[in-house]
C-alpha positions as CSV (number, residue, x, y, z in Angstrom):
1,M,-0.1,0.0,0.0
2,K,1.1,3.6,-0.4
3,S,2.0,5.6,2.6
4,V,3.9,8.8,3.6
5,R,6.6,8.1,6.2
6,F,9.7,9.8,7.7
7,H,12.7,7.8,8.6
8,E,14.4,10.6,10.5
9,F,13.4,13.9,12.1
10,G,13.7,17.0,10.1
11,G,12.1,19.4,7.8
12,P,9.3,18.4,5.2
13,E,11.9,17.1,3.0
14,V,12.2,13.9,5.2
15,L,8.7,12.9,4.3
16,R,8.7,10.0,1.7
17,Y,5.8,8.8,-0.4
18,E,6.5,5.0,-0.6
19,D,5.2,1.4,-0.7
20,V,4.9,-0.3,2.7
21,A,3.2,-3.4,3.9
22,Q,-0.5,-3.7,4.6
23,P,-0.9,-4.0,8.4
24,T,-2.9,-6.8,9.9
25,P,-5.1,-5.9,12.8
26,G,-4.3,-7.4,16.3
27,A,-6.6,-8.2,19.2
28,G,-9.0,-5.2,19.9
29,Q,-7.9,-3.5,16.7
30,V,-9.6,-2.8,13.2
31,R,-8.0,-2.1,10.0
32,I,-9.5,1.1,8.2
33,R,-9.4,1.7,4.4
34,V,-8.6,5.4,4.8
35,A,-10.7,8.0,3.0
36,A,-8.8,10.8,4.5
37,T,-6.5,12.2,7.3
38,S,-6.0,15.8,8.1
39,F,-3.1,18.0,8.7
40,N,-2.7,19.5,12.3
41,G,0.2,21.7,13.7
42,V,1.3,18.9,15.9
43,D,2.1,16.7,12.8
44,G,4.9,19.2,12.0
45,N,6.3,19.3,15.5
46,I,6.2,15.5,15.7
47,R,8.1,15.2,12.2
48,A,10.6,17.9,13.3
49,G,11.5,16.0,16.6
50,Y,10.2,18.7,19.0
51,M,7.7,16.3,20.5
52,Q,9.7,13.3,21.5
53,A,9.1,13.7,25.2
54,P,5.5,13.8,25.2
55,I,5.0,11.7,21.9
56,P,7.7,9.3,21.7
57,V,7.3,7.9,18.1
58,E,9.4,5.1,16.6
59,L,11.0,5.5,13.2
60,P,10.1,5.3,10.4
61,H,6.8,7.0,11.5
62,T,3.5,7.5,9.5
63,P,1.9,10.9,10.5
64,G,-1.9,11.5,10.4
65,I,-3.6,11.5,13.9
66,D,-7.3,12.0,12.5
67,V,-8.6,9.2,10.5
68,A,-12.0,9.0,8.5
69,G,-12.6,5.7,6.5
70,T,-14.1,2.2,6.3
71,V,-13.6,-0.7,8.4
72,D,-12.3,-3.5,6.3
73,A,-10.8,-6.1,8.6
74,L,-11.3,-6.9,12.5
75,G,-8.9,-8.2,15.1
76,D,-9.8,-10.9,17.7
77,G,-12.4,-9.6,20.2
78,V,-13.8,-6.8,18.2
79,D,-17.7,-7.4,18.2
80,D,-19.2,-3.8,18.4
81,I,-17.8,-2.7,14.9
82,A,-18.5,-4.5,11.6
83,V,-16.6,-4.6,8.2
84,G,-18.1,-1.9,6.1
85,D,-18.7,0.5,8.9
86,Q,-17.8,4.1,8.2
87,V,-15.9,5.4,11.2
88,V,-13.9,8.5,12.4
89,G,-11.3,8.5,15.2
90,L,-8.4,10.2,16.9
91,L,-5.5,7.8,16.7
92,P,-2.9,7.0,19.3
93,M,-0.3,9.8,18.7
94,T,2.6,7.5,19.1
95,E,1.5,4.9,16.8
96,P,1.5,4.9,12.9
97,G,-1.0,7.4,11.6
98,A,-3.5,7.5,8.7
99,A,-1.3,9.2,6.0
100,A,-1.7,5.8,4.1
101,E,-4.2,3.7,2.3
102,Y,-4.9,1.5,5.3
103,V,-4.2,2.0,9.1
104,L,-5.0,0.1,12.3
105,A,-6.8,1.6,15.2
106,P,-8.1,0.3,18.5
107,A,-11.8,-0.3,18.2
108,E,-12.5,1.5,21.3
109,I,-11.4,5.0,20.0
110,L,-13.8,5.0,16.9
111,T,-17.3,6.2,16.4
112,G,-19.5,6.3,13.4
113,A,-18.9,8.9,11.0
114,P,-21.5,11.5,10.3
115,K,-23.8,10.9,7.4
116,N,-24.4,14.4,6.2
117,V,-20.8,15.3,5.2
118,P,-18.6,13.4,2.8
119,L,-16.7,10.7,4.6
120,A,-13.3,12.3,3.8
121,D,-14.3,15.6,5.2
122,A,-15.1,13.9,8.5
123,A,-11.4,13.8,9.1
124,A,-11.4,17.4,9.8
125,L,-13.4,16.9,13.0
126,P,-11.6,14.6,15.7
127,L,-8.5,16.4,17.0
128,V,-9.6,19.9,16.7
129,G,-13.3,19.1,17.8
130,L,-12.1,17.1,20.8
131,T,-9.7,20.0,21.7
132,A,-12.4,22.5,21.5
133,W,-14.8,20.4,23.6
134,Q,-12.3,19.4,26.3
135,A,-10.9,22.9,26.6
136,L,-14.3,24.5,27.0
137,F,-16.2,22.0,29.3
138,D,-13.7,19.4,30.7
139,H,-11.4,22.1,31.9
140,G,-13.1,25.4,31.6
141,K,-16.3,24.2,32.9
142,L,-18.2,26.8,30.7
143,T,-21.9,27.0,31.2
144,A,-24.8,29.0,29.9
145,G,-24.7,32.7,30.6
146,Q,-20.9,32.9,31.0
147,R,-18.7,35.1,29.2
148,V,-15.8,33.4,27.2
149,L,-12.8,35.1,25.4
150,I,-11.5,32.8,22.7
151,N,-8.1,34.1,21.7
152,G,-7.0,32.9,18.4
153,A,-10.6,31.9,17.2
154,G,-9.6,32.0,13.4
155,G,-8.0,28.7,13.4
156,A,-9.5,25.1,13.0
157,V,-9.9,24.6,16.9
158,G,-11.4,28.2,17.2
159,W,-14.1,27.2,14.5
160,Y,-15.4,24.5,16.7
161,A,-14.8,26.4,20.0
162,V,-17.0,29.3,19.0
163,Q,-19.9,27.1,17.6
164,L,-19.8,24.9,20.9
165,A,-19.6,27.9,23.2
166,K,-22.6,29.6,21.5
167,E,-24.6,26.3,21.6
168,V,-24.4,26.1,25.4
169,G,-25.6,29.6,25.6
170,A,-22.3,31.3,26.5
171,Y,-21.4,35.0,25.4
172,V,-18.5,34.7,23.0
173,I,-15.7,37.3,22.4
174,A,-13.2,36.1,19.8
175,T,-10.0,37.4,18.6
176,A,-9.1,37.0,14.9
177,S,-7.1,38.6,12.0
178,P,-8.9,40.4,9.1
179,R,-8.7,37.4,7.0
180,S,-10.7,35.2,9.4
181,A,-13.0,37.6,10.9
182,E,-15.9,36.9,8.8
183,R,-15.5,33.2,9.2
184,V,-15.4,33.7,13.1
185,K,-18.6,35.8,12.9
186,A,-20.2,33.0,10.8
187,A,-19.3,30.6,13.5
188,G,-21.5,32.6,15.9
189,A,-19.1,34.9,17.9
190,D,-20.9,37.8,19.5
191,E,-17.9,40.2,19.2
192,V,-14.8,39.9,17.1
193,I,-11.5,41.7,17.9
194,D,-8.9,42.4,15.3
195,H,-5.8,41.4,17.3
196,T,-3.5,42.8,14.8
197,T,-4.5,46.4,15.4
198,T,-6.2,46.3,18.9
199,D,-5.0,45.7,22.4
200,V,-7.2,42.9,23.3
201,T,-6.9,43.5,27.2
202,A,-8.1,47.2,26.5
203,A,-10.9,46.0,24.2
204,V,-12.4,43.6,26.7
205,T,-14.1,45.9,29.2
206,E,-16.1,43.6,31.2
207,P,-14.5,40.4,33.1
208,V,-14.9,37.0,31.3
209,D,-15.5,33.7,33.2
210,L,-13.0,32.0,30.8
211,V,-10.3,32.7,28.5
212,L,-9.4,30.1,26.0
213,N,-6.0,30.6,24.3
214,L,-5.5,28.8,21.1
215,A,-2.7,31.3,19.8
216,P,1.1,30.9,20.1
217,V,1.3,34.4,21.8
218,A,4.3,35.7,23.7
219,P,4.4,34.8,27.5
220,E,3.7,38.4,28.4
221,R,0.7,38.7,26.2
222,L,-0.7,35.4,27.7
223,A,-0.2,36.7,31.2
224,A,-2.0,39.8,30.3
225,L,-5.0,37.8,29.4
226,V,-5.3,36.7,33.1
227,T,-6.2,40.0,34.2
228,L,-9.4,39.8,32.1
229,V,-10.8,36.8,33.9
230,R,-13.1,37.3,37.0
231,D,-12.3,36.0,40.4
232,G,-12.6,32.3,40.4
233,G,-12.6,31.9,36.6
234,A,-9.9,30.1,34.4
235,L,-7.5,30.6,31.5
236,V,-7.3,27.3,29.5
237,N,-4.2,27.1,27.2
238,T,-3.8,24.7,24.4
239,T,-0.3,25.8,23.4
240,V,1.3,23.4,25.8
241,W,4.8,24.4,25.2
242,M,4.0,27.6,27.0
243,P,2.5,27.0,30.6
244,A,-0.7,28.6,31.4
245,P,-0.4,31.5,33.9
246,S,-2.8,31.8,36.8
247,A,-3.7,34.3,39.6
248,E,-3.9,32.3,42.6
249,E,-4.6,35.2,44.9
250,R,-7.9,35.6,42.9
251,G,-8.6,32.0,42.5
252,V,-8.1,32.2,38.7
253,R,-6.8,28.8,37.5
254,G,-4.3,28.4,34.8
255,I,-4.9,25.1,32.8
256,D,-2.8,23.4,30.1
257,V,-4.7,21.2,27.7
258,F,-3.2,18.0,25.8
259,V,-6.1,16.5,23.8
260,R,-7.0,13.0,24.6
261,S,-9.0,10.5,22.3
262,D,-12.5,10.0,23.7
263,A,-15.0,8.0,21.5
264,D,-18.1,9.1,23.6
265,Q,-17.3,12.9,23.3
266,L,-16.5,12.3,19.6
267,A,-19.7,10.6,19.0
268,D,-21.4,13.5,20.8
269,L,-19.7,15.9,18.2
270,V,-20.6,13.7,15.3
271,A,-24.3,13.8,16.5
272,R,-24.2,17.7,16.5
273,V,-22.7,17.4,13.0
274,S,-25.4,15.1,11.7
275,T,-28.2,17.5,13.2
276,G,-26.6,20.5,11.8
277,E,-25.9,22.0,15.2
278,L,-22.2,21.8,14.4
279,R,-20.6,22.7,11.0
280,V,-17.5,20.8,9.6
281,D,-15.1,23.3,7.7
282,V,-12.8,22.2,5.2
283,A,-10.7,24.9,3.5
284,Q,-8.9,22.6,1.0
285,R,-8.2,18.8,0.1
286,V,-4.9,17.7,-1.1
287,A,-3.7,14.2,-2.3
288,L,-1.5,12.0,0.1
289,A,1.5,12.2,-2.4
290,D,1.3,16.0,-1.9
291,L,1.7,15.8,2.0
292,P,5.5,16.8,2.0
293,A,4.6,20.1,0.1
294,L,1.6,20.6,2.5
295,H,4.0,20.3,5.5
296,A,6.2,23.0,3.8
297,R,3.3,25.3,3.3
298,A,2.2,24.9,6.8
299,G,5.8,25.8,8.0
300,A,5.7,28.9,6.0
301,G,2.3,29.9,7.5
302,E,0.4,29.5,4.1
303,L,-2.3,27.3,5.0
304,P,-5.8,28.9,4.4
305,G,-7.6,26.7,7.1
306,K,-8.2,23.1,7.8
307,T,-6.7,20.8,5.1
308,I,-7.6,17.2,4.6
309,V,-5.3,14.7,3.0
310,L,-7.1,12.2,0.6
311,A,-5.9,8.6,0.6
312,P,-5.1,7.2,-3.0
313,S,-8.3,4.8,-2.5
314,A,-10.5,7.7,-1.6
């Protein structure tokens, strides 16, 4: 089968489009005929070797943490998934990923794909959707009537975070650049602040219950956002290489989020997509063979939004 792998850490040039053996599922696993994976920023960091401590992958490694596809073989002990099922999932980050025609996955991390979007497009949901859900609700404890500031809402996680926060009845203030402001408004933000021209701390005139930081801002800018949080609130940070600041004297918690696979939460997100409550956004679709070029474009900051990577069999 065709796959993209890297045999050493480094720049996009280490990615190779090559033939590898088709995997065989072990106990508790299924084999998925991949429709698509997606590109996430962490893919580039893993490839470059920056994530060896938290995500120790073995070389050669196949990237692609998200998967959408069709189950085509079952390992021993799998009885709640059938061959032919269309599924989505967030794969274990240390294992071979879905930048391939076929991938193995633990059955327990998978859920049925939404029926109202193309199967390949469903690969845009797992990692970013789960990150948004876990940051807002597991860690941020956001509830109806609260105010949330989503810093860096123009990205893929922000797209889902704005929608989910609005859906529970929160008041959403979002920061975005001019090129993504309309998209953030379309997701449902009540206010959009242009962070390229405006001091965010000055623009937010009333305290918020939660700050969700999705942007790789300087430490001093992140610390300034804590001043916007009411006593007893929280700042939840997804840029885990920069620890979340807190204000213990006011009871403001600083929480770092590292997304985890959760089939039940993903099933909830899929259900919301299926009913139209949550919209999947795909900016572009590229072929698997073009993944090295995609990594290069991402490193240069040239990606327009969420990109899915189509398997040759899709």
